VEXMAR-544071 format. One line per field, with one value per residue (C-alpha): x, y, z; chain; residue number from 1. Coordinates in steps of 0.05 Angstrom, whole numbers, plus 5000, padded with zeros to 4 digits. Example, Ala and Ser with C-alpha at 12.3 -4.5 7.8 and 13.67 -1.06 7.14 Angstrom:
% residues 2
c1: [5246,5273]
c2: [4910,4979]
c3: [5156,5143]
mol: [A,A]
seq: [1,2]
This chain:
% residues 600
c1: [6005,6069,6075,6114,6166,6175,6181,6235,6274,6269,6294,6352,6376,6368,6411,6464,6461,6468,6525,6559,6554,6583,6642,6655,6652,6702,6752,6737,6762,6823,6823,6812,6844,6921,6963,6995,7069,7122,7173,7247,7293,7356,7430,7456,7509,7583,7631,7671,7747,7791,7866,7915,7958,7955,7928,7991,8059,8130,8178,8254,8288,8336,8294,8242,8170,8122,8050,8004,7944,7870,7806,7734,7665,7596,7529,7500,7559,7602,7677,7696,7763,7806,7851,7907,7944,8004,8078,8126,8195,8261,8268,8247,8177,8103,8067,7997,7968,7895,7850,7785,7729,7662,7602,7558,7509,7563,7574,7647,7689,7760,7810,7879,7942,7996,8069,8123,8192,8249,8320,8321,8377,8448,8509,8544,8615,8665,8729,8792,8824,8800,8758,8809,8883,8947,9003,9074,9097,9153,9127,9080,9009,8977,8904,8881,8819,8748,8699,8625,8569,8498,8439,8420,8485,8534,8604,8603,8662,8688,8715,8765,8774,8814,8888,8932,8987,9054,9035,9015,8939,8875,8853,8791,8791,8721,8697,8636,8597,8535,8493,8457,8394,8434,8431,8494,8533,8594,8642,8701,8767,8800,8876,8917,8987,9033,9103,9158,9175,9106,9109,9094,9114,9166,9186,9240,9197,9225,9170,9177,9181,9108,9088,9018,8972,8989,8933,8945,8961,8906,8840,8808,8755,8779,8823,8864,8835,8872,8922,8968,9028,9054,9123,9134,9166,9103,9028,9001,8955,8929,8891,8885,8862,8876,8817,8838,8808,8755,8696,8625,8613,8678,8664,8593,8618,8645,8716,8772,8828,8849,8864,8927,8970,9030,9010,9017,9080,9105,9164,9193,9137,9082,9035,9035,8981,9002,8953,8990,8973,8989,8956,8938,8882,8844,8847,8889,8902,8923,8918,8906,8849,8853,8802,8797,8734,8729,8794,8782,8711,8688,8624,8628,8688,8737,8777,8837,8872,8933,8943,8968,8924,8939,8911,8886,8824,8795,8834,8789,8822,8778,8785,8718,8677,8623,8576,8604,8539,8547,8556,8488,8447,8486,8493,8462,8427,8494,8507,8569,8611,8660,8711,8738,8734,8766,8753,8810,8807,8834,8816,8753,8765,8838,8831,8764,8747,8677,8647,8583,8537,8497,8438,8373,8308,8265,8322,8329,8256,8245,8255,8320,8320,8390,8399,8460,8476,8543,8581,8648,8706,8748,8820,8867,8915,8911,8905,8968,9010,9014,8987,8917,8881,8812,8768,8699,8670,8615,8564,8498,8461,8510,8567,8613,8665,8730,8791,8851,8803,8758,8686,8653,8595,8549,8491,8442,8424,8357,8326,8290,8297,8330,8388,8396,8454,8497,8486,8525,8597,8636,8704,8756,8774,8832,8836,8853,8804,8814,8753,8681,8613,8632,8702,8698,8758,8829,8846,8909,8929,8927,8997,9012,9032,8991,9002,8963,9008,8979,9019,8973,8902,8881,8815,8794,8732,8700,8739,8675,8644,8592,8560,8544,8615,8662,8637,8627,8602,8565,8550,8561,8503,8505,8529,8510,8494,8499,8436,8474,8517,8463,8478,8420,8361,8304,8286,8321,8372,8431,8442,8486,8459,8467,8452,8504,8566,8546,8559,8499,8428,8379,8318,8271,8234,8168,8121,8146,8220,8265,8336,8374,8433,8472,8477,8520,8485,8534,8484,8411,8366,8329,8358,8338,8334,8337,8323,8346,8289,8265,8203,8177,8105,8100,8094,8065,8138,8162,8163,8225,8238,8292,8300,8230,8196,8163,8193,8174,8131,8147,8110,8149,8119,8128,8196,8194,8241,8279,8340,8306,8320,8287,8302,8247,8260,8231,8252,8261,8285,8341,8373,8448,8486,8483,8415,8385,8353,8304,8263,8202,8174,8099,8094,8132,8173,8218,8293,8337,8407,8426,8402,8431,8425,8439,8436,8387]
c2: [9329,9361,9424,9427,9470,9420,9364,9402,9414,9341,9321,9371,9346,9275,9288,9319,9260,9211,9251,9254,9179,9170,9215,9179,9113,9138,9158,9231,9257,9212,9208,9135,9074,9096,9082,9140,9159,9135,9187,9173,9135,9175,9146,9147,9091,9112,9076,9016,9026,8965,8972,8936,8898,8895,8949,8945,8941,8935,8971,8965,9032,9055,9029,9067,9059,9048,9048,8998,9044,9027,9021,9041,9019,9047,9010,9066,9097,9035,9049,9112,9149,9146,9201,9190,9233,9223,9210,9156,9182,9144,9158,9103,9110,9097,9131,9130,9136,9157,9139,9178,9166,9203,9184,9232,9236,9264,9203,9197,9139,9135,9079,9082,9041,9040,9034,9019,9039,9004,8982,8906,8886,8875,8905,8867,8847,8839,8803,8831,8768,8696,8665,8608,8622,8585,8618,8594,8580,8626,8690,8742,8735,8800,8795,8833,8855,8869,8925,8932,8973,8984,9007,9060,9077,9070,9047,9011,8996,8924,8892,8835,8779,8714,8700,8663,8628,8604,8531,8489,8483,8519,8585,8627,8703,8733,8799,8833,8895,8927,8984,9040,8998,8943,8895,8852,8811,8766,8735,8688,8672,8605,8611,8547,8553,8504,8482,8503,8429,8411,8380,8434,8469,8435,8370,8354,8310,8309,8318,8261,8277,8261,8256,8268,8310,8383,8430,8486,8557,8586,8568,8598,8648,8653,8701,8680,8723,8693,8639,8616,8577,8572,8596,8639,8617,8627,8626,8690,8714,8770,8714,8659,8654,8597,8566,8544,8495,8441,8480,8465,8391,8375,8425,8398,8328,8300,8307,8286,8335,8402,8451,8493,8540,8495,8437,8475,8500,8518,8481,8471,8513,8472,8476,8419,8403,8350,8309,8286,8238,8276,8300,8373,8417,8358,8320,8262,8290,8357,8384,8450,8485,8549,8592,8653,8680,8757,8758,8720,8705,8678,8672,8628,8607,8549,8527,8481,8452,8407,8364,8299,8267,8230,8160,8113,8097,8158,8209,8260,8312,8363,8420,8456,8520,8553,8610,8677,8691,8632,8678,8710,8649,8588,8520,8492,8557,8586,8528,8484,8461,8404,8407,8342,8300,8234,8188,8139,8066,8020,8004,8039,8095,8117,8118,8154,8228,8253,8318,8344,8404,8417,8465,8477,8455,8517,8565,8618,8624,8550,8508,8468,8415,8399,8364,8341,8318,8285,8232,8196,8178,8116,8121,8062,8082,8115,8190,8191,8161,8223,8293,8301,8364,8371,8422,8451,8493,8535,8577,8608,8545,8487,8460,8408,8367,8341,8302,8310,8345,8284,8301,8255,8295,8352,8388,8436,8501,8536,8599,8563,8587,8521,8530,8605,8593,8574,8641,8678,8686,8629,8624,8568,8519,8469,8420,8350,8324,8262,8220,8243,8219,8200,8168,8140,8138,8117,8045,8006,8006,8082,8111,8181,8233,8239,8297,8332,8369,8425,8450,8507,8534,8575,8611,8630,8671,8686,8740,8775,8772,8721,8680,8625,8598,8597,8643,8624,8552,8531,8462,8446,8419,8365,8333,8306,8348,8317,8339,8361,8409,8462,8536,8555,8522,8527,8472,8410,8368,8325,8253,8195,8153,8078,8088,8068,8110,8125,8197,8240,8257,8312,8292,8312,8352,8387,8421,8492,8474,8487,8478,8518,8501,8547,8517,8533,8502,8488,8489,8506,8447,8387,8351,8289,8308,8250,8252,8199,8193,8154,8157,8110,8134,8167,8241,8295,8311,8377,8428,8442,8513,8547,8621,8620,8586,8518,8464,8399,8369,8303,8260,8208,8139,8095,8063,8017,8056,8121,8089,8049,8089,8098,8145,8190,8229,8281,8317,8392,8448,8493,8557,8563,8600,8609,8600,8578,8510,8507,8449,8471,8418,8408,8347,8322,8260,8248,8243,8266,8238,8270,8306,8289,8326,8289,8323,8293]
c3: [2938,2913,2874,2809,2842,2897,2847,2809,2872,2889,2820,2824,2891,2867,2806,2849,2895,2838,2808,2875,2881,2812,2828,2893,2857,2805,2858,2866,2799,2793,2716,2699,2731,2729,2793,2829,2812,2864,2887,2867,2915,2935,2932,3003,2998,2991,2944,2967,2966,2955,2968,2922,2971,3046,3093,3135,3101,3127,3081,3081,3096,3042,2985,2944,2966,2908,2932,2897,2900,2907,2866,2882,2858,2870,2867,2823,2787,2777,2777,2814,2813,2876,2902,2952,3001,3047,3037,3057,3076,3075,3149,3196,3224,3213,3154,3126,3056,3054,2995,2981,2932,2920,2877,2838,2896,2940,2983,3004,3029,3056,3070,3102,3091,3144,3123,3174,3148,3184,3171,3179,3132,3158,3125,3069,3087,3029,3043,3012,2983,2985,3040,3048,3046,3063,3102,3111,3181,3207,3176,3207,3184,3163,3144,3082,3119,3095,3082,3097,3067,3088,3045,3097,3132,3075,3097,3164,3210,3209,3272,3265,3316,3318,3321,3272,3310,3283,3294,3235,3232,3213,3242,3233,3227,3239,3211,3242,3224,3256,3227,3264,3269,3305,3247,3248,3198,3202,3152,3164,3131,3140,3147,3141,3168,3131,3145,3097,3093,3066,2997,2947,2883,2838,2872,2821,2776,2706,2655,2604,2530,2518,2445,2421,2378,2366,2344,2293,2316,2272,2238,2176,2196,2268,2308,2368,2425,2485,2501,2557,2534,2606,2585,2648,2713,2754,2741,2710,2766,2721,2684,2737,2810,2858,2894,2964,3013,3013,2985,3008,3017,2981,2925,2920,2901,2967,2941,2988,2972,3001,2945,2956,2916,2929,2885,2820,2784,2715,2686,2616,2586,2617,2676,2726,2777,2826,2868,2930,2986,3050,3114,3104,3128,3157,3091,3066,2997,2966,2896,2860,2825,2784,2748,2703,2736,2732,2693,2628,2607,2540,2499,2437,2397,2394,2455,2448,2510,2500,2562,2590,2643,2709,2721,2775,2815,2849,2807,2773,2727,2692,2642,2645,2648,2690,2675,2698,2735,2784,2844,2829,2808,2833,2799,2755,2735,2711,2664,2661,2601,2612,2556,2584,2647,2664,2723,2731,2749,2695,2624,2600,2650,2645,2569,2567,2559,2574,2548,2581,2587,2651,2660,2698,2665,2656,2666,2720,2738,2748,2811,2820,2765,2740,2674,2634,2564,2550,2512,2517,2473,2487,2462,2447,2502,2571,2570,2613,2557,2514,2501,2470,2449,2481,2445,2441,2385,2416,2376,2393,2369,2378,2421,2391,2429,2398,2420,2373,2325,2321,2337,2389,2417,2395,2428,2397,2432,2421,2449,2505,2577,2595,2548,2553,2602,2542,2509,2563,2585,2618,2653,2652,2709,2712,2771,2793,2845,2888,2905,2901,2881,2810,2815,2885,2931,2913,2927,2944,2870,2862,2860,2885,2867,2803,2755,2701,2652,2608,2549,2528,2524,2463,2452,2381,2361,2294,2257,2237,2306,2285,2340,2291,2287,2228,2173,2100,2108,2046,2017,1943,1902,1877,1941,2009,2071,2141,2177,2240,2198,2194,2190,2235,2269,2319,2367,2340,2378,2356,2375,2356,2298,2284,2210,2158,2167,2240,2262,2283,2263,2283,2323,2380,2328,2342,2294,2282,2288,2229,2202,2149,2104,2057,1987,1927,1866,1809,1752,1743,1728,1757,1818,1856,1929,1978,2053,2102,2152,2213,2258,2311,2305,2236,2225,2180,2164,2135,2080,2038,2017,1975,1991,2021,1962,1974,1929,1965,2020,2055,2106,2146,2155,2216,2202,2263,2310,2318,2285,2230,2168,2100,2041,2013,1949,1901,1838,1846,1800,1826,1802,1800,1855,1930,1964,2030,2039,2096,2125,2164,2210,2200,2245,2306,2321,2262,2252,2194,2181,2115,2052,1983,1917,1851,1782,1733]
mol: [A,A,A,A,A,A,A,A,A,A,A,A,A,A,A,A,A,A,A,A,A,A,A,A,A,A,A,A,A,A,A,A,A,A,A,A,A,A,A,A,A,A,A,A,A,A,A,A,A,A,A,A,A,A,A,A,A,A,A,A,A,A,A,A,A,A,A,A,A,A,A,A,A,A,A,A,A,A,A,A,A,A,A,A,A,A,A,A,A,A,A,A,A,A,A,A,A,A,A,A,A,A,A,A,A,A,A,A,A,A,A,A,A,A,A,A,A,A,A,A,A,A,A,A,A,A,A,A,A,A,A,A,A,A,A,A,A,A,A,A,A,A,A,A,A,A,A,A,A,A,A,A,A,A,A,A,A,A,A,A,A,A,A,A,A,A,A,A,A,A,A,A,A,A,A,A,A,A,A,A,A,A,A,A,A,A,A,A,A,A,A,A,A,A,A,A,A,A,A,A,A,A,A,A,A,A,A,A,A,A,A,A,A,A,A,A,A,A,A,A,A,A,A,A,A,A,A,A,A,A,A,A,A,A,A,A,A,A,A,A,A,A,A,A,A,A,A,A,A,A,A,A,A,A,A,A,A,A,A,A,A,A,A,A,A,A,A,A,A,A,A,A,A,A,A,A,A,A,A,A,A,A,A,A,A,A,A,A,A,A,A,A,A,A,A,A,A,A,A,A,A,A,A,A,A,A,A,A,A,A,A,A,A,A,A,A,A,A,A,A,A,A,A,A,A,A,A,A,A,A,A,A,A,A,A,A,A,A,A,A,A,A,A,A,A,A,A,A,A,A,A,A,A,A,A,A,A,A,A,A,A,A,A,A,A,A,A,A,A,A,A,A,A,A,A,A,A,A,A,A,A,A,A,A,A,A,A,A,A,A,A,A,A,A,A,A,A,A,A,A,A,A,A,A,A,A,A,A,A,A,A,A,A,A,A,A,A,A,A,A,A,A,A,A,A,A,A,A,A,A,A,A,A,A,A,A,A,A,A,A,A,A,A,A,A,A,A,A,A,A,A,A,A,A,A,A,A,A,A,A,A,A,A,A,A,A,A,A,A,A,A,A,A,A,A,A,A,A,A,A,A,A,A,A,A,A,A,A,A,A,A,A,A,A,A,A,A,A,A,A,A,A,A,A,A,A,A,A,A,A,A,A,A,A,A,A,A,A,A,A,A,A,A,A,A,A,A,A,A,A,A,A,A,A,A,A,A,A,A,A,A,A,A,A,A,A,A,A,A,A,A,A,A,A,A,A,A,A,A,A,A,A,A,A,A,A,A,A,A,A,A,A,A,A,A,A,A,A,A,A,A,A,A,A,A,A,A,A,A,A,A,A,A,A,A,A,A,A,A,A]
seq: [1,2,3,4,5,6,7,8,9,10,11,12,13,14,15,16,17,18,19,20,21,22,23,24,25,26,27,28,29,30,31,32,33,34,35,36,37,38,39,40,41,42,43,44,45,46,47,48,49,50,51,52,53,54,55,56,57,58,59,60,61,62,63,64,65,66,67,68,69,70,71,72,73,74,75,76,77,78,79,80,81,82,83,84,85,86,87,88,89,90,91,92,93,94,95,96,97,98,99,100,101,102,103,104,105,106,107,108,109,110,111,112,113,114,115,116,117,118,119,120,121,122,123,124,125,126,127,128,129,130,131,132,133,134,135,136,137,138,139,140,141,142,143,144,145,146,147,148,149,150,151,152,153,154,155,156,157,158,159,160,161,162,163,164,165,166,167,168,169,170,171,172,173,174,175,176,177,178,179,180,181,182,183,184,185,186,187,188,189,190,191,192,193,194,195,196,197,198,199,200,201,202,203,204,205,206,207,208,209,210,211,212,213,214,215,216,217,218,219,220,221,222,223,224,225,226,227,228,229,230,231,232,233,234,235,236,237,238,239,240,241,242,243,244,245,246,247,248,249,250,251,252,253,254,255,256,257,258,259,260,261,262,263,264,265,266,267,268,269,270,271,272,273,274,275,276,277,278,279,280,281,282,283,284,285,286,287,288,289,290,291,292,293,294,295,296,297,298,299,300,301,302,303,304,305,306,307,308,309,310,311,312,313,314,315,316,317,318,319,320,321,322,323,324,325,326,327,328,329,330,331,332,333,334,335,336,337,338,339,340,341,342,343,344,345,346,347,348,349,350,351,352,353,354,355,356,357,358,359,360,361,362,363,364,365,366,367,368,369,370,371,372,373,374,375,376,377,378,379,380,381,382,383,384,385,386,387,388,389,390,391,392,393,394,395,396,397,398,399,400,401,402,403,404,405,406,407,408,409,410,411,412,413,414,415,416,417,418,419,420,421,422,423,424,425,426,427,428,429,430,431,432,433,434,435,436,437,438,439,440,441,442,443,444,445,446,447,448,449,450,451,452,453,454,455,456,457,458,459,460,461,462,463,464,465,466,467,468,469,470,471,472,473,474,475,476,477,478,479,480,481,482,483,484,485,486,487,488,489,490,491,492,493,494,495,496,497,498,499,500,501,502,503,504,505,506,507,508,509,510,511,512,513,514,515,516,517,518,519,520,521,522,523,524,525,526,527,528,529,530,531,532,533,534,535,536,537,538,539,540,541,542,543,544,545,546,547,548,549,550,551,552,553,554,555,556,557,558,559,560,561,562,563,564,565,566,567,568,569,570,571,572,573,574,575,576,577,578,579,580,581,582,583,584,585,586,587,588,589,590,591,592,593,594,595,596,597,598,599,600]
């Protein structure tokens, strides 16, 4: 039997036991079913430093070192700033630049770049005088010498070796220079000792009284900026320089002659260059070549050269120009303008002049890719029969070739990298080559000596300093405008046309190209405007604007070929007075020969 007190105690302990079980089952006072909170994970990884450029660099002494720096990124903070320490001196040696970066957690990283400064470039030797000279036998040869400079050491001593004997022949004088870092350079001069009896200068030939075209002494809108009438007794070496020798690979053309200063002379107010068949300097022919490089350079204008040409198979006279920067960029990057060339060899050659432009596709930054654009003019008689005037008119957007003031070739210039060569200065060259890739060698019918006679060269430039040619060119309306006679343009080219009246048309047109013409409209009113058009594939054509206002839109159908022509027309209303006509190309692949305005 249990007492009430005992029962109560039993119940109390039981309740506690049950409660204890409940608390144990609930997790010992955990507060529901929530998971425990995880402690935060700490950032212990340093940033990663990435150097711009190589870890080890070789740097040329004497030049400024410009470090490329470094960047840093962190897995938590993202981009992190980088500090650098260390200097690179201009003294030879090994230097280090240390880069450091820290993240917000205090983790730090470093990276080191090693720079080795050393003088590895040889001195630059500059010859005083030409690299190829001729010297007359019987007189003491005294070399003009050379100088040398080094980026690190400044002026460097030049040692000269090689003897020039009194015997006829070729001799080499060698110039050597070594800097403090033992870098060496050499240059050579070729000295040709010639006999006083060698054919040269005036050989007594009487210049015939050649007739021929004579150009004017002046042109409206132009000033005469330089000329040489060759009235002196000797060549003006303040303007002209002789080029001596055989050049590289026959002046780049496998030419056969040796150029001397003895095959040129002035007589009766004319310059004579004589190509002679003789053994000289290891070659079988001699001639002369002169240039105005570094003495007379020109950019834009009109150039007239009155000359009588030689003749015969293998004879190659030329009046031409090269870009003044040829020594820095080489050919064809410098550009070339041939005012005239002739390759002899009978009918169709001895009576033909050729005008050509040469350049590099893509310009200075492109790989070697020469391109040319030229045309020829056949005359009724050989160019040796009389004087002719060979001319170019050169502006910032067009080059036009003439013979006796008759246009026979034209080339448009745009702002592309390819044609930028023709928006720089050029110098003149006169020469008579013998043989080469183009003319081939002389044959048994070629008679020597052959002579080119030059009466004068005259250079005119716009009196107002315009690069667009002769100022004040406007076209009357009503009237006809030849498409190639634009005042300004972008992108178009000029080519020969077979349309009625022949001449030239503009073509090679792309969308976005344009041409402009200055008009002088006689009376306000309605005009019929006609366009002479051709397209091989059809085109969206162009918009016509007057002083920026749209007045007409034309599409161009497929006419069958680039030289199959049709005439499109529209009626437009014009104000009186001077205004600018502009054609904006909307589509590509269409040609334009002329524009005509007729009053209605």
